[in-house]
N, C-alpha and C positions, 0 to 999 in steps of 0.2 A: 784847344785849351782844355785842361783837365782840372777838375775841381771836385772835392768831396765836401759836400755840405755839412756845416756844423750840426752836431748832434743835440745841441741845447735848445729847447723850445719851452717858454714860459707861458703858462695858460692861466687865466683867472676866470672864476665863475661867480656869479652874484648870488645864486640861491640853490636850494637842495634839489631843484629839478633839473639844473643844468648838469652836464657830465662832470664827474669827479676826476680830477688829475690824478695820474698814476705814473710811476716810473717804469718804463719798459726795459726789455733786455737790451744790453749794450748802450745803456744810457740814452735811449730813445724816449722822448717824452710822449705819453698817450693820454688818452682821456676815455674813461669807460662810461658809456650811455646807460640809460635805464634798462634797455633790453639786452645788456650784456655784451653789446659790440663795442670795440675800441676804435676811436678816431685815430687813423695813423697819418693824416694829412691836415695841418693846422690852418690851412686856407690862407696864410699869409706868406709863409716862406717854404723852401725846400729842406728845412732841417728835418734830419733823419733819412734823407734820401741820398743817393749818390748817382751821378750822371753827367753828361756833358752839357754845361751851362749855354753852349753855343745854341742849343735846340730846346732845352727844357727852362721854363720860367713859371712863375705865378703871376696871373693877370685878372684882376678883379676878384681874387678868391678862387680862382680855378687854376688847377694844375694843367699847363699847357705845353704841348710839344708840338713844334712846327718846323718844317723845312721850307726854305725859299730859294728861288733862283739867286739871290744875292748872297746866299750862305754856301759854304762848302758842301759839295754834294756827299751824301753819306756813301762811305764805301762798303758798310756792311750794317745790318739791323742793329740799332742802338737802343739801349734800355735805361730807364730810371729805376734804380733799385732800392727798395726799402732796407734799411739798415738794422731793422729789430730782428728778432729771433728768426729761425728758419721754421715756418709752421709745417706741422704734419697733418692732424685732422684740424679742420677749420671750415668756417663759413665766411665768405667775403661778399661784401655788397658795395657798389660804386655806381655813380652815374656817369656816362659818358656821352659825348658828341664828337662827331667826325665828319670831316668833309668827304665830298663823294669820290674824290681821288685817293682817300686815305686807306692805310693798311696798318692795323695796329693790334692789339691784344694785351690781355693780362697774363702775365707769366707766374708759374707758381710751381713748388716742388722742384725748384731749378738749380742747376750749378753754374759757376762761372766758366767762361770758355777760355782757356789759356791763350795768351798772346793776343787776344782780340779785346780792346778796351770797351767796357760796359756792355759786355755780351753775355747772355744767359742761353742755357739749353735746358730743355724740358717741357713740361706740360704747359699749353697756352689756351685760354678761352679766346677764341679768334674774334676779331672786330674788323669789319672793313665798311667803307662808305657806301659802296653798292649793295652791300647786304648779301652777297653771294655766299659768304662763309661764316658771317657772324653767328656765334653760338657753337660752332663745331669745336671738337678737341683736336688741336694740331700739336705735335710734339716737336717743338724747335731744335733743329740741328740733331735729332735723334730719329725716332721711327716714323716722322711725318704725320699724316692724318691718321688718327685712331678712331674717330667718328665723325661722319658728316652730320649736318644739322638733320634732326628727324630720326637718328639711329639709335637704337639700344644695342650696344656692342660688348662682346666679351673677347678679351685678349688672351690667347693661350701663351704658355711659357715658351720661349725660344732658346736653343742653346747658346747664341751668340748674337751680336748686333750687325749682322751681315746686311750690307746695302742691297744685296740681292733680294732681300725680302720687301723692298720697296718697289712698288708698281704703280705708275701715274700718280706719284706724289702721295701714295697712301700706303699704310703697313698691310701688307697682303695676307698675313696670317689672321687679321681680325675677323671675328665671327659675327654677323649681324643676327641678333636674337629676336628682335621686334622692331616696331616702327612706333614713333611718336606723332607722325603725320608727315605729309609731304614737306620738302624743304621750302616749296613755295607757299604752302598754307602757313607754315610756322613764320615766314618771313613777313607775312601780313601783321604780325604782332610787334614788328620792330619799326620804329619812327624813322623816316629819312630826314637827314639835316636837322636833327632835333635831339633832345635829351632822351635817353633810355637808361634804364637800370639794369645792370648785370649783375648776377649772383653765382658764386661758385660755391659748391658744396663737396668737400673732400673729406671723406671718412673711411678710414682703412683703404682698400684698393678699388673703392667706388668713387667716380668723379662725375658731378652733375653740373651742368651750365644752364642757367635759367637767363632769359632777357624778358623784361617786364612781367615777371611772374610765371612765364611759359617755359617749361622744361624743353630745351632745344637738343640736348645730347646727353647720353647716359653711358659711361664706360665702366666696366668691371675689368681691372686690369689684373690678371693672373700671372703675368710674365715677371717671374721672381728675378730673372737675369737683368732685365732692362728698365723695370719701373723704379720710381723713387718714391719714397714714404714720406719725406720732408725735404725742404729746401727753400731757396730764396724766392721772394715775391718781387715782381717788377711789371712796369708798364713799357709797351714797345712802340718805337717808330720804325717803320719798314723802310728799306732803300726803295727808291722809285720817284715819281713825279712830286712836286710841291704839295704838302699836305699839311693839315692841322688836326690833332685830336686833343680833346679836352676830358679831364676827369674832375669830378667833385664828390664831397661826402664819401670818401673811401674808409671803409669800416671793416674790422675783422673781429670774428668771436672764435676762441679756441677752447 
């Protein structure tokens, strides 16, 4: 089943301290909060987002992606994609919760994948239920892992996108410049089976991922051939065993 959700969302607010409704790009209704962030999820509907409604729903004000044994198995990773403008420099904040078997992430500066419904390729702030990879920078369908959790990395320019540069699911030209701490020590900042706040800061060619206020990975992408400086936002459900991922309070500041 394929569905593009309606872009019209009406928001009303009762006093001056509440968010002020604004019209976003491509007719996506948004609301600017006092700290300059824009709510891009209305907590009621999937207005302003495109995805497969077999797997994506709003339940009790929470954006929910779920695969079950009773549903068709995913043939490829599927995304719920924001229909607003394609951000370049931005800061995004969201709260998420994921089941132990879950594999997800927030996609940004991404492109559509030709011939694959609801698929994106590009940078991803990784999220997984066992917290092996949460916080790392993974480039979906492109250069693979650009920084593991705990790494400050510089990516040099490469002449092409040759798959030969990928080794053990990581981009081999990456240069580790420094450490933010061990993956295990940083994992202690992430809550299991509970809500976490993830924050993405993309400014120029520097990409930083935070979880619960702790910097998890830091990438300086100097690869002018392969990097993207703007693109689509989306949230992911990965192929695999039944899982559920939930997002709430999704906000962006540009």
